[in-house]
C-alpha atoms as a printed R data frame, in Angstrom:
    type eleno elety resid chain resno       x       y       z
1   ATOM     1    CA   MET     A     1  53.898 130.783 129.849
2   ATOM     2    CA   LYS     A     2  55.141 129.213 133.073
3   ATOM     3    CA   LYS     A     3  53.968 125.791 131.862
4   ATOM     4    CA   ILE     A     4  55.898 126.250 128.622
5   ATOM     5    CA   LEU     A     5  59.070 127.266 130.451
6   ATOM     6    CA   SER     A     6  58.659 124.370 132.873
7   ATOM     7    CA   PHE     A     7  58.232 121.941 129.986
8   ATOM     8    CA   ALA     A     8  61.303 123.321 128.191
9   ATOM     9    CA   PHE     A     9  63.346 123.074 131.373
10  ATOM    10    CA   SER     A    10  62.263 119.471 131.844
11  ATOM    11    CA   ILE     A    11  63.303 118.573 128.292
12  ATOM    12    CA   ALA     A    12  66.684 120.263 128.765
13  ATOM    13    CA   ALA     A    13  67.204 118.415 132.033
14  ATOM    14    CA   LEU     A    14  66.385 115.072 130.424
15  ATOM    15    CA   LEU     A    15  68.796 115.769 127.565
16  ATOM    16    CA   PHE     A    16  71.521 116.727 130.012
17  ATOM    17    CA   LEU     A    17  71.003 113.571 132.051
18  ATOM    18    CA   SER     A    18  71.011 111.460 128.892
19  ATOM    19    CA   VAL     A    19  74.272 112.978 127.620
20  ATOM    20    CA   ASN     A    20  75.819 112.715 131.064
21  ATOM    21    CA   ALA     A    21  74.827 109.054 131.339
22  ATOM    22    CA   ARG     A    22  76.353 108.283 127.951
23  ATOM    23    CA   SER     A    23  79.560 110.133 128.801
24  ATOM    24    CA   GLN     A    24  79.914 108.072 131.964
25  ATOM    25    CA   THR     A    25  79.687 104.805 130.003
26  ATOM    26    CA   LEU     A    26  81.879 105.967 127.125
27  ATOM    27    CA   LYS     A    27  84.913 103.687 126.804
28  ATOM    28    CA   VAL     A    28  87.688 104.798 124.496
29  ATOM    29    CA   GLY     A    29  90.705 102.763 123.440
30  ATOM    30    CA   VAL     A    30  93.693 103.178 121.139
31  ATOM    31    CA   PHE     A    31  94.779 100.508 118.674
32  ATOM    32    CA   ASP     A    32  96.010  99.861 115.133
33  ATOM    33    CA   ILE     A    33  96.080  96.377 113.598
34  ATOM    34    CA   ASP     A    34  98.971  97.158 111.207
35  ATOM    35    CA   VAL     A    35 101.108  98.599 114.011
36  ATOM    36    CA   MET     A    36 100.384  95.597 116.249
37  ATOM    37    CA   VAL     A    37 101.393  93.142 113.523
38  ATOM    38    CA   GLN     A    38 104.653  95.028 112.968
39  ATOM    39    CA   ALA     A    39 105.332  94.872 116.715
40  ATOM    40    CA   MET     A    40 105.213  91.075 116.773
41  ATOM    41    CA   PRO     A    41 108.639  89.388 117.070
42  ATOM    42    CA   ALA     A    42 107.946  87.146 114.060
43  ATOM    43    CA   TYR     A    43 107.517  90.205 111.865
44  ATOM    44    CA   HIS     A    44 111.307  90.566 111.750
45  ATOM    45    CA   ASN     A    45 111.338  87.405 109.643
46  ATOM    46    CA   VAL     A    46 109.000  89.077 107.172
47  ATOM    47    CA   ASP     A    47 111.398  92.027 106.869
48  ATOM    48    CA   SER     A    48 114.288  89.649 106.190
49  ATOM    49    CA   LEU     A    49 112.333  87.711 103.555
50  ATOM    50    CA   MET     A    50 111.212  90.947 101.928
51  ATOM    51    CA   GLN     A    51 114.815  92.100 101.534
52  ATOM    52    CA   ILE     A    52 115.565  88.882  99.661
53  ATOM    53    CA   TYR     A    53 112.415  89.218  97.552
54  ATOM    54    CA   ASP     A    54 113.108  92.845  96.646
55  ATOM    55    CA   ARG     A    55 116.724  92.079  95.756
56  ATOM    56    CA   ASP     A    56 116.304  88.805  93.873
57  ATOM    57    CA   SER     A    57 112.766  88.500  92.507
58  ATOM    58    CA   LEU     A    58 112.049  92.165  91.804
59  ATOM    59    CA   GLY     A    59 115.614  92.768  90.678
60  ATOM    60    CA   SER     A    60 115.358  89.926  88.155
61  ATOM    61    CA   LEU     A    61 111.981  91.182  86.952
62  ATOM    62    CA   ARG     A    62 113.387  94.660  86.359
63  ATOM    63    CA   GLU     A    63 116.248  93.169  84.331
64  ATOM    64    CA   TYR     A    64 113.747  91.140  82.287
65  ATOM    65    CA   TYR     A    65 111.643  94.212  81.507
66  ATOM    66    CA   GLU     A    66 114.727  96.127  80.344
67  ATOM    67    CA   SER     A    67 116.087  93.291  78.196
68  ATOM    68    CA   GLU     A    68 112.643  92.675  76.693
69  ATOM    69    CA   TYR     A    69 112.318  96.329  75.744
70  ATOM    70    CA   LYS     A    70 115.749  96.323  74.115
71  ATOM    71    CA   ARG     A    71 114.878  93.168  72.151
72  ATOM    72    CA   LEU     A    72 111.548  94.540  70.951
73  ATOM    73    CA   ASP     A    73 113.089  97.904  70.093
74  ATOM    74    CA   SER     A    74 115.741  96.210  67.947
75  ATOM    75    CA   THR     A    75 113.095  94.029  66.321
76  ATOM    76    CA   TYR     A    76 110.901  97.041  65.591
77  ATOM    77    CA   LYS     A    77 113.748  98.957  63.968
78  ATOM    78    CA   ALA     A    78 114.724  95.942  61.845
79  ATOM    79    CA   ASP     A    79 111.116  95.261  60.823
80  ATOM    80    CA   SER     A    80 110.622  98.924  59.958
81  ATOM    81    CA   ALA     A    81 113.512  98.722  57.501
82  ATOM    82    CA   GLN     A    82 112.190  95.462  56.031
83  ATOM    83    CA   MET     A    83 108.681  96.883  55.681
84  ATOM    84    CA   ALA     A    84 110.085  99.740  53.640
85  ATOM    85    CA   THR     A    85 111.419  97.150  51.162
86  ATOM    86    CA   GLY     A    86 108.234  95.088  51.262
87  ATOM    87    CA   LYS     A    87 109.716  92.180  53.224
88  ATOM    88    CA   LYS     A    88 107.556  92.783  56.341
89  ATOM    89    CA   SER     A    89 103.873  93.602  56.530
90  ATOM    90    CA   LYS     A    90 102.517  96.590  58.450
91  ATOM    91    CA   ALA     A    91 100.339  94.265  60.554
92  ATOM    92    CA   ILE     A    92 103.445  92.500  61.938
93  ATOM    93    CA   LEU     A    93 105.169  95.818  62.542
94  ATOM    94    CA   ASP     A    94 102.121  97.106  64.446
95  ATOM    95    CA   MET     A    95 102.133  94.038  66.720
96  ATOM    96    CA   VAL     A    96 105.821  94.512  67.502
97  ATOM    97    CA   TYR     A    97 105.182  98.201  68.146
98  ATOM    98    CA   ALA     A    98 102.363  97.399  70.612
99  ATOM    99    CA   ASP     A    99 104.556  94.896  72.481
100 ATOM   100    CA   ARG     A   100 107.368  97.423  72.635
101 ATOM   101    CA   GLN     A   101 105.006 100.028  74.097
102 ATOM   102    CA   LYS     A   102 103.914  97.587  76.797
103 ATOM   103    CA   ALA     A   103 107.530  96.884  77.673
104 ATOM   104    CA   MET     A   104 108.243 100.607  77.804
105 ATOM   105    CA   ILE     A   105 105.307 101.202  80.156
106 ATOM   106    CA   ASN     A   106 106.654  98.535  82.520
107 ATOM   107    CA   ILE     A   107 109.940 100.438  82.720
108 ATOM   108    CA   ILE     A   108 108.351 103.880  83.066
109 ATOM   109    CA   TYR     A   109 106.052 102.759  85.880
110 ATOM   110    CA   TRP     A   110 108.517 100.360  87.447
111 ATOM   111    CA   GLN     A   111 108.512 102.027  90.871
112 ATOM   112    CA   GLN     A   112 104.754 101.689  91.174
113 ATOM   113    CA   ILE     A   113 104.785  98.119  89.833
114 ATOM   114    CA   ALA     A   114 107.557  97.107  92.223
115 ATOM   115    CA   GLN     A   115 105.783  98.736  95.189
116 ATOM   116    CA   ASN     A   116 102.530  96.943  94.408
117 ATOM   117    CA   LYS     A   117 104.259  93.576  94.061
118 ATOM   118    CA   SER     A   118 106.232  94.190  97.248
119 ATOM   119    CA   ASN     A   119 103.059  95.067  99.170
120 ATOM   120    CA   GLU     A   120 101.312  91.948  97.860
121 ATOM   121    CA   LYS     A   121 104.243  89.738  98.884
122 ATOM   122    CA   ARG     A   122 104.455  91.318 102.333
123 ATOM   123    CA   GLY     A   123 100.724  90.772 102.763
124 ATOM   124    CA   VAL     A   124 101.074  87.076 101.918
125 ATOM   125    CA   LEU     A   125 104.014  86.600 104.297
126 ATOM   126    CA   SER     A   126 102.299  88.390 107.190
127 ATOM   127    CA   GLN     A   127  98.768  87.051 106.686
128 ATOM   128    CA   GLY     A   128  99.109  84.525 109.508
129 ATOM   129    CA   MET     A   129 100.117  87.261 111.962
130 ATOM   130    CA   TYR     A   130  97.226  89.456 110.826
131 ATOM   131    CA   ASP     A   131  94.821  86.594 111.543
132 ATOM   132    CA   GLN     A   132  96.270  86.164 115.036
133 ATOM   133    CA   VAL     A   133  96.086  89.882 115.824
134 ATOM   134    CA   VAL     A   134  92.529  90.248 114.491
135 ATOM   135    CA   ASN     A   135  91.319  87.263 116.531
136 ATOM   136    CA   ALA     A   136  92.962  88.597 119.704
137 ATOM   137    CA   TYR     A   137  91.583  92.072 119.026
138 ATOM   138    CA   LYS     A   138  88.046  90.707 118.629
139 ATOM   139    CA   LYS     A   139  88.326  88.918 121.966
140 ATOM   140    CA   VAL     A   140  89.383  92.146 123.688
141 ATOM   141    CA   LEU     A   141  86.551  94.111 122.071
142 ATOM   142    CA   ALA     A   142  84.006  91.479 123.075
143 ATOM   143    CA   ARG     A   143  85.231  91.580 126.662
144 ATOM   144    CA   LYS     A   144  85.807  95.312 127.131
145 ATOM   145    CA   LYS     A   145  82.892  96.695 125.056
146 ATOM   146    CA   TYR     A   146  84.662  99.804 123.760
147 ATOM   147    CA   THR     A   147  82.502 102.617 122.432
148 ATOM   148    CA   LEU     A   148  85.263 104.131 120.326
149 ATOM   149    CA   VAL     A   149  88.709 102.953 119.202
150 ATOM   150    CA   LEU     A   150  91.203 105.531 117.920
151 ATOM   151    CA   LYS     A   151  94.479 105.066 116.099
152 ATOM   152    CA   PRO     A   152  97.733 106.447 117.513
153 ATOM   153    CA   GLN     A   153  98.455 110.040 116.487
154 ATOM   154    CA   THR     A   154  94.732 110.770 116.025
155 ATOM   155    CA   TYR     A   155  94.026 112.148 119.491
156 ATOM   156    CA   GLU     A   156  95.472 114.548 122.038
157 ATOM   157    CA   GLY     A   157  96.296 113.478 125.572
158 ATOM   158    CA   GLY     A   158  94.449 114.654 128.640
159 ATOM   159    CA   PHE     A   159  91.575 112.192 128.854
160 ATOM   160    CA   LYS     A   160  91.247 108.589 129.942
161 ATOM   161    CA   ILE     A   161  91.964 106.107 127.149
162 ATOM   162    CA   ASP     A   162  92.781 102.403 127.275
163 ATOM   163    CA   ASN     A   163  95.890 101.066 125.583
164 ATOM   164    CA   ILE     A   164  94.422  98.111 123.685
165 ATOM   165    CA   PHE     A   165  97.892  97.190 122.416
166 ATOM   166    CA   ILE     A   166  98.666  95.875 125.898
167 ATOM   167    CA   ALA     A   167  95.473  93.823 126.105
168 ATOM   168    CA   VAL     A   168  95.977  92.320 122.645
169 ATOM   169    CA   ALA     A   169  99.612  91.536 123.457
170 ATOM   170    CA   ARG     A   170  98.431  89.590 126.503
171 ATOM   171    CA   GLU     A   171  95.979  87.646 124.364
172 ATOM   172    CA   LEU     A   172  98.871  86.805 122.022
173 ATOM   173    CA   LYS     A   173 101.075  85.773 124.985
174 ATOM   174    CA   LEU     A   174 103.686  88.387 124.068
175 ATOM   175    CA   THR     A   175 106.073  89.354 126.858
176 ATOM   176    CA   GLU     A   176 107.134  92.724 125.461
177 ATOM   177    CA   LEU     A   177 106.077  95.610 123.266
178 ATOM   178    CA   PRO     A   178 108.050  98.452 121.669
179 ATOM   179    CA   GLN     A   179 108.415 101.285 124.150
180 ATOM   180    CA   ASN     A   180 106.482 103.741 121.982
181 ATOM   181    CA   LEU     A   181 103.389 101.523 122.287
182 ATOM   182    CA   LEU     A   182 103.516 101.172 126.058
183 ATOM   183    CA   TYR     A   183 102.659 104.776 126.885
184 ATOM   184    CA   LEU     A   184  99.687 105.400 124.602
185 ATOM   185    CA   GLY     A   185  97.138 104.967 127.403
186 ATOM   186    CA   ASP     A   186  96.118 103.032 130.491
187 ATOM   187    CA   ASP     A   187  96.466  99.298 130.907
188 ATOM   188    CA   PRO     A   188  92.924  97.921 130.284
189 ATOM   189    CA   ASP     A   189  93.548  95.086 132.775
190 ATOM   190    CA   PRO     A   190  95.853  96.274 135.569
191 ATOM   191    CA   THR     A   191  94.864  93.046 137.319
192 ATOM   192    CA   PRO     A   192  94.100  89.895 135.328
193 ATOM   193    CA   VAL     A   193  90.413  89.294 134.710
194 ATOM   194    CA   LYS     A   194  90.854  85.513 134.927
195 ATOM   195    CA   PRO     A   195  94.005  84.429 136.767
196 ATOM   196    CA   THR     A   196  95.940  81.703 134.997
197 ATOM   197    CA   THR     A   197  99.076  79.746 135.790
198 ATOM   198    CA   GLN     A   198 101.045  82.157 133.624
199 ATOM   199    CA   LYS     A   199  99.928  85.644 132.561
200 ATOM   200    CA   PRO     A   200 103.025  87.500 131.257
201 ATOM   201    CA   PRO     A   201 102.848  91.243 131.893
202 ATOM   202    CA   VAL     A   202 103.585  93.439 128.910
203 ATOM   203    CA   THR     A   203 105.761  96.047 130.521
204 ATOM   204    CA   LYS     A   204 109.278  95.443 129.311
205 ATOM   205    CA   PRO     A   205 110.311  97.992 126.674
206 ATOM   206    CA   LYS     A   206 112.002  96.603 123.591
207 ATOM   207    CA   GLY     A   207 115.559  97.760 123.037
């Protein structure tokens, strides 16, 4: 019985030491690629271009959908009257009806269509910035070897966590970050790992 208890105690001790060793090497950071892209100064240009796109391109498309529906609706009503007198075939009327239904669906689901097109356009305009952020993020991960990376608003304070936004901003040579991103955690590199001729600190709040 004593041997069994001794064996069980040994196993428990090994498990405790293993968990304790892992907890000591656990490195947690906070980061979000979308948020980092939106924090880049050049992203303001994307917002400006999107306002133009939403107003001009999407506005014109909405007008086209509405005018096309009105045209097809008028055509359908006229063809219906002509079919009743034998001047139009049912096959032609059915084709006009199908086109009118498609035009109607575009109007009914316009908000969703416009949102999808807007998201696609924003993605195209910001793709270059996403590439820059992802590359900088990969460099930080390769250097810091994080065990876990959390997004903002997904954790409670009270434990040590690195603010990867600051490290990525340094990789991107940014000199500032929005204030709400500066206080999410500790600076991963309070002193530069490799001193350079110019290593701008990311400490100046925006606005």
